[in-house]
Backbone as CSV, one residue per row, in Angstrom:
resi,resn,N_x,N_y,N_z,CA_x,CA_y,CA_z,C_x,C_y,C_z
1,VAL,1.110,-1.499,-0.032,0.373,0.165,-0.137,0.292,0.726,-0.022
2,PRO,1.162,1.938,-1.263,2.073,2.694,-1.140,1.984,4.008,-0.287
3,GLU,0.578,4.699,-0.796,0.525,5.852,-0.211,-0.054,5.544,0.994
4,ALA,0.325,4.160,1.839,-0.435,4.598,3.757,0.908,5.109,4.148
5,SER,1.937,5.456,3.553,2.902,5.439,4.637,4.346,6.463,4.258
6,ASP,4.721,7.418,4.917,5.183,7.980,3.873,7.029,7.617,4.690
7,THR,7.235,6.728,5.115,8.867,7.006,6.598,8.653,4.525,6.305
8,ALA,7.394,4.344,5.318,8.092,2.802,5.589,6.757,2.467,4.603
9,MET,7.323,0.802,3.959,6.666,0.418,3.530,5.120,-0.412,4.168
10,VAL,4.391,-0.813,3.502,3.103,-1.124,4.118,2.737,-2.185,3.491
11,LEU,2.872,-3.390,3.984,2.642,-4.903,3.857,0.775,-5.357,4.310
12,GLN,0.597,-5.252,3.247,-0.694,-6.370,4.248,-1.270,-7.621,3.834
13,VAL,-1.346,-8.525,4.526,-1.163,-9.893,3.801,-2.453,-10.262,4.883
14,ARG,-3.521,-10.669,3.641,-4.898,-11.380,4.085,-5.022,-12.753,3.057
15,ALA,-5.290,-13.381,4.594,-4.800,-15.346,4.334,-5.704,-16.033,5.057
16,HIS,-5.878,-17.118,4.593,-6.398,-18.187,5.764,-5.457,-18.107,6.887
17,ASP,-5.937,-18.677,7.777,-4.833,-18.560,8.755,-4.318,-20.083,8.935
18,GLU,-3.572,-20.507,8.760,-2.504,-21.241,8.768,-1.199,-21.933,9.924
19,PRO,-0.870,-23.034,10.267,0.195,-22.682,10.921,1.602,-22.593,10.162
20,ALA,2.545,-21.908,10.447,3.567,-21.001,10.500,3.426,-19.763,9.408
21,LEU,2.030,-19.431,9.398,1.898,-18.562,8.375,2.782,-17.057,8.355
22,LEU,2.813,-16.547,10.073,3.221,-15.072,10.303,4.841,-15.729,10.260
23,TYR,5.560,-16.602,10.842,6.573,-17.786,10.702,7.115,-17.164,9.079
24,THR,6.139,-17.786,7.684,6.853,-17.681,6.872,6.906,-16.322,6.238
25,VAL,5.722,-15.061,6.120,5.912,-13.813,6.251,7.422,-13.276,6.498
26,ALA,7.575,-13.501,7.919,8.827,-12.903,8.727,9.980,-13.564,7.903
27,THR,10.237,-14.479,7.540,11.205,-14.823,6.029,11.563,-14.461,5.565
28,VAL,10.633,-13.951,4.729,10.745,-13.349,3.481,11.117,-12.042,3.886
29,VAL,10.455,-11.013,4.896,11.073,-9.920,5.193,12.367,-9.926,5.533
30,ALA,13.078,-10.458,6.282,14.143,-10.896,6.457,14.747,-11.217,5.837
31,GLU,15.099,-12.114,5.026,15.853,-12.352,3.474,16.245,-11.404,2.759
32,ALA,14.990,-10.238,2.427,15.394,-9.325,2.059,15.841,-8.218,2.679
33,GLY,16.090,-8.507,3.655,17.262,-7.275,4.409,16.415,-6.356,5.283
34,LEU,14.652,-6.776,5.365,14.241,-5.453,6.270,13.972,-5.666,7.274
35,GLY,13.633,-4.486,8.062,13.722,-4.564,9.110,11.517,-4.131,9.543
36,VAL,11.211,-4.543,10.874,9.978,-4.220,10.654,10.033,-3.377,12.020
37,ARG,9.385,-2.379,11.752,8.998,-0.949,12.167,7.922,-0.763,13.442
38,ALA,6.864,-1.618,12.815,6.056,-2.094,13.710,4.790,-3.131,13.157
39,ALA,3.834,-3.997,13.435,3.252,-5.299,12.671,1.818,-5.134,13.774
40,MET,0.923,-5.099,12.927,-0.560,-5.468,13.661,-0.723,-6.530,12.882
41,VAL,-1.118,-7.633,14.136,-1.549,-9.160,13.923,-3.093,-9.326,14.212
42,ASP,-3.953,-10.274,13.036,-5.083,-10.305,13.940,-5.757,-11.258,13.242
43,THR,-6.366,-11.751,13.568,-7.328,-13.311,13.168,-8.749,-12.917,13.360
44,LEU,-9.184,-13.023,12.369,-10.774,-12.726,11.710,-11.109,-14.122,11.742
45,GLY,-11.452,-14.856,12.654,-12.035,-16.277,12.099,-11.086,-16.654,11.708
46,ALA,-11.543,-17.366,10.320,-10.014,-18.607,9.596,-8.992,-17.831,9.438
47,ASP,-9.810,-16.101,9.145,-8.549,-15.770,7.995,-7.578,-14.799,8.845
48,VAL,-6.374,-14.212,8.705,-5.921,-13.539,9.220,-5.527,-12.241,7.868
49,VAL,-5.245,-11.465,8.944,-5.734,-10.020,8.405,-3.655,-8.522,8.987
50,ASP,-2.810,-9.661,8.547,-1.527,-8.934,9.171,-0.955,-7.283,8.275
51,VAL,-0.717,-6.304,8.895,-0.307,-5.696,8.815,0.928,-5.121,9.069
52,PHE,2.690,-4.394,8.308,3.650,-4.873,8.488,4.371,-3.287,8.242
53,TYR,4.634,-2.504,8.800,5.224,-2.068,8.401,7.116,-1.868,8.529
54,LEU,7.489,-1.580,6.815,8.363,-2.282,7.027,9.857,-1.115,6.013
55,VAL,10.962,-0.923,6.535,11.800,0.048,6.658,13.365,-0.654,5.911
56,ASP,13.852,0.112,5.233,15.820,-0.577,5.093,16.193,-0.909,5.669
57,GLU,17.018,-1.242,5.121,19.053,-1.535,6.358,18.844,0.531,7.778
58,GLN,18.955,1.337,6.980,19.125,2.591,7.291,17.764,3.198,8.120
59,GLY,16.574,2.447,8.055,15.346,2.869,8.696,14.321,3.464,8.113
60,GLY,15.067,3.919,6.681,14.141,4.599,5.567,13.028,3.862,4.647
61,PRO,12.136,4.966,4.161,11.044,4.025,2.927,11.932,2.928,1.638
62,VAL,11.134,1.888,1.699,11.849,1.109,1.283,11.664,1.258,-0.703
63,ALA,12.205,1.234,-1.605,11.909,1.782,-2.594,11.397,0.688,-3.446
64,ALA,11.086,1.520,-4.336,10.146,0.825,-5.184,10.062,-0.280,-5.766
65,ASP,11.041,-0.826,-6.303,11.428,-2.291,-6.734,12.050,-3.101,-5.883
66,VAL,12.057,-2.607,-4.794,12.366,-3.580,-3.425,11.136,-3.717,-2.948
67,ALA,10.081,-2.902,-3.466,8.993,-3.066,-2.724,7.798,-3.846,-3.331
68,GLU,7.810,-3.859,-4.469,7.399,-4.548,-5.387,8.002,-6.482,-5.895
69,ALA,9.214,-6.648,-5.028,10.125,-8.062,-5.281,9.313,-8.542,-4.125
70,LEU,9.430,-7.714,-2.934,9.183,-8.399,-2.023,7.830,-8.546,-2.123
71,ARG,6.774,-8.255,-2.504,5.256,-8.107,-2.574,5.283,-9.850,-3.430
72,ASP,5.543,-9.509,-4.653,5.854,-11.050,-5.380,6.593,-12.309,-4.758
73,GLN,7.551,-11.841,-3.549,8.282,-12.850,-2.877,7.026,-13.792,-2.387
74,VAL,6.701,-12.981,-1.032,5.621,-13.105,-0.148,4.045,-13.781,-0.800
75,SER,3.999,-12.971,-1.562,2.419,-14.272,-2.450,2.899,-15.305,-2.694
76,GLU,4.363,-15.299,-3.364,4.940,-16.773,-4.137,5.505,-17.739,-2.849
77,ALA,5.551,-17.471,-1.909,5.790,-18.488,-0.818,4.361,-18.453,0.029
78,LEU,3.284,-17.448,0.005,1.939,-18.300,0.909,1.066,-18.919,-0.325
79,GLY,1.915,-18.955,-1.392,1.096,-20.004,-2.463,1.734,-20.666,-2.437
80,SER,2.991,-21.273,-2.004,3.385,-22.078,-2.203,2.694,-23.115,-1.193
81,ARG,1.847,-23.069,-0.500,2.263,-23.450,0.837,0.866,-24.096,1.043
82,ASP,-0.234,-24.329,-0.415,-1.150,-25.141,-0.663,-0.707,-26.589,-0.555
């Protein structure tokens, strides 16, 4: 969600709740070298709505190309869990 924050990348994950879903997302974020400034993790029935405010290694906003790649990587990691 590019317009959600001027100081961080906002990554929103909506998915069916499964064991290790949060771990999977956190692993992708860590492997990308990004930090988590804040996170809101919520379960609504059988689904999750998790929001992460991510920053680069210097604590600044994530570059657009890195953000796009991360979204793809998270989608792929969660899709491979089927």
